[in-house]
C-alpha positions in Angstrom: 34.6 143.6 48.1 35.0 144.7 51.7 34.4 142.1 54.5 32.8 143.1 57.8 34.8 141.9 60.8 32.7 141.2 63.9 35.3 140.6 66.6 33.6 142.9 69.1 30.0 142.1 68.3 28.1 141.1 71.5 30.8 142.6 73.8 32.0 146.1 73.3 29.6 146.5 70.4 26.3 145.5 71.9 23.6 143.5 70.2 21.5 146.5 69.0 24.6 148.3 67.6 25.7 145.1 65.9 22.3 144.5 64.3 22.4 148.1 63.0 25.9 147.6 61.6 24.9 144.4 59.9 21.7 146.1 58.5 23.6 149.0 57.1 26.4 146.8 55.7 23.9 144.6 53.8 21.7 147.5 52.7 24.8 149.1 51.1 25.7 145.9 49.2 28.0 144.3 51.6 27.8 140.5 51.7 31.0 139.1 53.4 30.9 138.7 57.2 33.8 137.3 59.2 33.7 136.0 62.8 35.5 133.3 64.9 34.6 130.9 67.6 36.7 132.9 70.1 35.3 136.4 69.6 35.6 138.0 72.0 36.9 135.7 74.7 39.0 138.5 76.3 35.9 140.5 76.9 33.5 137.6 77.5 33.2 133.9 76.8 34.1 133.8 73.1 30.5 132.8 72.1 29.2 136.4 71.8 30.0 137.3 68.1 28.6 134.1 66.6 25.5 134.3 68.8 24.8 137.8 67.8 25.3 137.0 64.1 23.1 133.9 64.4 20.3 136.0 66.0 20.6 138.6 63.3 20.4 136.0 60.5 17.3 134.5 62.1 15.5 137.8 62.6 16.4 139.2 59.2 16.2 135.9 57.2 19.5 137.0 55.7 21.5 133.8 55.5 21.4 133.7 51.7 22.5 137.3 51.4 25.9 136.9 52.9 29.1 134.9 52.6 29.6 133.8 56.2 33.0 132.8 57.5 34.2 131.7 60.9 37.4 130.4 62.3 38.3 127.6 64.6 41.5 126.6 66.5 42.0 129.8 68.5 39.4 129.4 71.3 41.1 129.5 74.7 41.1 126.3 76.7 39.1 126.8 79.9 41.4 127.4 82.8 44.5 127.4 80.5 47.2 130.0 80.3 47.2 132.9 78.0 47.2 131.8 74.4 46.6 128.2 75.5 44.2 127.4 72.6 42.1 124.5 71.5 44.3 123.8 68.5 43.6 122.1 65.2 43.5 118.3 66.0 40.8 116.6 63.8 38.5 115.9 66.8 38.7 119.5 67.9 37.9 120.8 64.5 34.8 118.5 64.2 33.4 119.6 67.6 34.4 123.3 67.0 32.5 123.4 63.7 29.4 121.8 65.3 29.5 124.4 68.1 29.9 127.3 65.6 27.0 126.1 63.5 24.8 125.9 66.6 25.7 129.4 67.7 25.3 130.8 64.2 22.0 128.9 63.8 23.0 127.7 60.3 23.6 124.3 58.7 26.8 125.4 57.0 29.3 128.2 56.7 30.7 129.4 53.4 34.3 129.5 54.7 35.9 128.0 57.7 39.5 129.1 58.6 42.1 127.4 60.7 42.6 130.4 62.9 46.2 130.0 64.1 49.1 127.7 63.3 49.3 124.6 65.4 52.7 123.0 65.2 51.6 120.1 67.4 49.3 118.7 64.6 50.5 117.7 61.2 49.0 120.0 58.5 47.8 116.9 56.6 45.6 115.9 59.6 44.2 119.4 59.9 43.4 119.7 56.2 41.9 116.2 56.2 39.5 117.1 59.0 38.4 120.3 57.2 37.8 118.3 54.0 35.6 115.9 56.0 33.5 118.9 57.0 33.3 119.9 53.4 32.1 116.4 52.4 29.5 116.6 55.2 28.2 119.9 53.8 29.0 121.8 56.9 31.6 124.1 55.3 31.9 125.1 51.7 35.5 126.3 51.4 38.6 125.9 53.6 40.8 128.8 54.6 44.1 129.3 56.5 44.8 132.3 58.7 48.0 133.5 60.4 50.2 131.2 58.4 53.8 131.2 57.2 54.6 130.6 53.6 55.6 126.9 53.8 52.3 125.6 55.2 50.3 127.6 52.6 52.5 126.0 49.9 51.9 122.6 51.3 48.2 123.1 51.4 48.2 124.2 47.7 44.8 124.1 46.0 43.1 122.4 48.9 42.5 125.9 50.4 40.5 128.7 48.8 41.3 131.5 51.2 44.2 133.0 53.1 43.7 135.6 55.8 46.7 137.6 57.2 47.4 140.9 58.9 47.9 143.5 56.2 47.9 147.3 55.6 49.5 149.8 53.4 52.1 150.6 56.0 54.4 147.6 56.4 56.0 146.5 59.7 59.7 145.9 60.0 60.7 142.3 59.0 60.1 139.9 61.8 58.0 142.4 63.9 56.6 140.4 66.8 52.8 140.2 66.5 52.4 137.0 68.6 50.4 134.4 66.8 49.4 136.9 64.1 51.2 136.7 60.8 51.5 139.4 58.1 51.0 139.1 54.4 54.6 139.1 53.4 55.7 139.8 49.8 56.5 136.1 49.4 53.0 135.1 50.4 51.5 137.8 48.2 53.5 136.4 45.3 52.3 132.9 46.0 48.7 134.0 46.1 49.2 135.9 42.8 50.6 132.8 41.2 47.9 130.3 42.5 44.7 130.3 40.6 41.6 130.2 42.8 43.3 131.3 46.0 41.9 134.5 47.5 43.4 136.6 50.3 41.9 138.8 53.0 43.8 141.4 55.1 42.7 142.1 58.7 43.6 145.2 60.7 43.9 147.2 57.5 43.5 150.6 59.1 45.8 150.0 62.1 43.2 150.9 64.7 42.5 154.3 63.1 46.1 155.6 63.3 46.1 156.8 59.7 43.5 159.5 60.4 42.9 159.8 64.1 45.1 162.2 66.2 44.4 160.2 69.3 45.8 157.0 67.8 49.5 156.2 67.2 51.1 153.6 65.1 52.5 150.6 66.9 56.3 150.5 67.3 56.3 147.6 64.7 55.9 150.3 62.0 58.7 152.6 63.3 61.4 152.1 60.7 63.0 154.2 57.9 60.6 152.8 55.3 57.5 154.1 57.0 57.8 157.9 56.5 58.1 157.8 52.7 55.0 155.6 52.6 53.0 157.9 54.8 54.1 160.9 52.7 53.0 159.1 49.5 49.7 158.2 51.1 49.1 161.8 52.3 49.9 163.1 48.8 47.5 160.7 47.0 44.7 161.4 49.6 45.1 165.1 49.2 45.0 165.0 45.4 41.9 162.9 45.5 40.2 164.8 48.3 39.7 161.6 50.2 40.7 160.5 53.8 43.8 158.2 54.1 41.6 155.3 55.4 39.7 155.1 52.1 42.9 155.3 50.0 44.4 152.4 52.0 41.3 150.3 51.4 41.2 151.2 47.8 44.9 150.4 47.4 44.3 146.9 48.9 41.4 146.3 46.6 43.3 147.4 43.5 46.4 145.4 44.2 47.8 142.3 42.4 46.8 140.2 44.1 43.7 142.1 45.3 43.4 141.8 49.1 39.9 141.9 50.5 40.0 144.2 53.6 38.4 142.8 56.8 37.2 146.0 58.6 36.3 146.3 62.3 34.0 149.2 63.1 32.0 150.3 66.1 29.8 152.9 64.5 27.6 153.4 61.5 29.7 156.5 60.5 32.9 154.4 60.5 31.2 151.7 58.4 29.8 154.1 55.8 33.2 155.8 55.5 35.0 152.5 54.9 32.4 151.2 52.4 32.9 154.4 50.3 36.3 153.0 49.4 34.7 150.5 47.0 33.8 153.4 44.8 37.3 155.0 44.9 39.3 154.4 41.8 43.0 154.9 42.0 44.6 155.8 38.7 47.9 154.4 37.5 49.8 157.5 38.6 48.4 157.2 42.1 49.2 153.5 42.3 52.7 154.1 41.1 53.2 156.8 43.7 52.0 154.5 46.5 54.1 151.6 45.3 57.2 153.6 44.6 57.4 154.6 48.3 
């Protein structure tokens, strides 16, 4: 399954365009929608994405057709410094969930993620607050996003979802992504060995750098391991007659563990192109080629 990311809905992707993308996504069988209570605070207030999704759900009567996920903990504190966020204290989680439900115009979300690590709050307190929301029927499943391995291990089976930065091209170890965390091999192994834990990967297409001549890969991906992977990707794409973007998404879906891509698109053409990856089957030889690199 491919998940529709909605970071820019209501800001750089206006309401009408967002409605069209949600319509096309669901018409073509998509059902997983991801947002957060801070999207997009850098272009607006942070309310916009949830408000647009809530309006679409009301107008289309579509609540039962999608798996709706939001995230709390990363909303900027009014008047605070850059990356001065609300955090994951129990009281903050309770009020943030209530605010998200109001903006989304729903009585529950299917998944609620802790958006960022908050070292100031014990993980047990954060998980306990989320579990109280589950007991109250306001969220169905708990997720962690942008986490290191040890907190994920500590959470164990109390969480159902993990969401990390992930793509076919790997950054050099320790690459600085600020509060973002990548899906490391160790985390992937943990997910693979933990029944019931599912993983999503955001920024899977690296802002279009795989296929667009006007986009370049971030310096984080400039290391000796990158060219062989790009060569393998190009070889597989050419043999299949498919664009590299689709091969990347298909590779994520075919992995062990399978990683559900969270795609961010701004046009119907981009969306349709990405969704075509769900029908792309990578054979054993192609998977071996991609992995060997």
